[in-house]
Structure formats: C-alpha cells, structure tokens
C-alpha positions, 0 to 999 in steps of 0.5 A, a space after each residue: 529509496 534503498 539507501 535508507 533501509 539500513 537506518 530502519 531495518 526491523 525497527 517495528 512500531 508505527 509508520 506514517 507516510 505520504 505517497 504510493 508504493 514507496 510506503 510498502 517498501 519502507 513498511 516491509 523493511 522496517 517490519 512496522 506493526 501498524 501503518 497509516 498511508 495518507 495523501 491529499 491527492 484523491 488518486 493516491 488514496 484510490 490507489 491504496 484502496 484498489 491495491 488492498 483487495 488485489 494484494 489480499 487476492 494475490 499470494 505472490 508478487 507474480 500473482 499481483 502483477 497478473 491482476 494488471 494484465 489486460 486479460 484480467 481487467 474484468 476479473 480484477 474489476 470484479 474483485 475490487 467491486 466485490 471487496 467494497 460492496 458492503 462499504 458504502 462510504 467508498 464509491 466502487 464505480 470510481 475505484 473500478 474506473 481508476 483501476 481500468 484507467 490507470 491499469 497499463 501505467 500501474 502495470 508498467 510501474 509495478 513490473 519495473 518495481 519488481 526488478 532488483 536494484 543492483 546495489 541492494 537486490 533484496 530491497 523492495 516489496 515486489 522484489 523480495 517475496 518475504 517483503 510482499 508476504 509481510 505487506 500482504 499479512 499486514 493487509 490481512 490483519 487490517 494494519 495498513 490504513 489509508 487516510 484521505 485528506 490533508 496532513 494537517 487537517 483533523 483526518 490527517 496526522 492528528 487522527 493518525 497520532 491519536 490512533 497510534 497513541 491510543 494503541 501505544 504504538 510509537 511512530 518510528 517512521 514519518 515519511 513526507 
C-alpha cells in the first residue's frame, strides 16, 4: 500500500474506500477532510464500529494495541457497549461478540501493522504516531463514517456522493 503514498500525500478532500484498515493508512497520508468507509460485508462494517470507540479511548498506537490484550477483554467490551448504549440502531451485543470472537486475530494483525516497512518506515496509521493522531482526531470530530451496504445501492456510493456534494468536499481518493 505504501507505493501509493507519494501520489496522494496531503491531497485532502474526501475519501471513499472499501475494506478495513488500509483505509486508515490512506486517509492519514492524504490528510483527507472526510472519509466514508463502506463495505457489503457486515463484519467489515462491524470492525469499523468497534474500532471507533477503541481509537477514541486510546491516545497512542500502543494504547490501542493494549485494548486487544486478553487482560482487557472485559474493559474493552464494556467500552464498546457503553459507546453504543444510546444508539439503538446498532446491536451492541453483536459488536461485543464480534470483538471477543476476533480479538486474537485482530491483535496479531494490528501488532504486525505497527511494525515499520523497510521501504517506507513512516507509512501506516499504527506505525506513525502522527498518522494515528490524525485518525483519532477524525474520529473525535465524527469525520470518518462507516457505511454498511452495497457500493451501488442507495446507501452506498450514492449516499456518499450526495453527502460529499452537499458539503462541497471533492472525493480525492476512491479506493475499491
């Protein structure tokens, strides 16, 4: 993914992308102003939902990684549950089950993602503390929006395009 960094470094604007954490790598390099993360896979959508309160809680990549440790299962589950307690449209129990079910795999993945790439050691939202801080700020300002659904359905690219147009934000990166 790092080979693309020079092409979109600090281009700002909007970001629309499918998938999981590669989005955070790209957003942090581009310094996107708004980001819409979409996927038809409900587990990818759930991933974005559980990551948000975790990122908001963790002030650093290291603190984020600690939330996945076995000793923190209960506290991280409570964090996710508490964050969504006033949002009846999201099933807190499913989100917590998703976290506890995938915690070990996610922990391994994010620990590997934190290790610098030799060719570009500053790339990566978990590798670079400034990139992590940017993603965290975006979440604090509710400028990263997870969208569940089909790219071509009404709640997919059309809704993203309508929102970006209304806000006057050009989509600078479209990652499929």
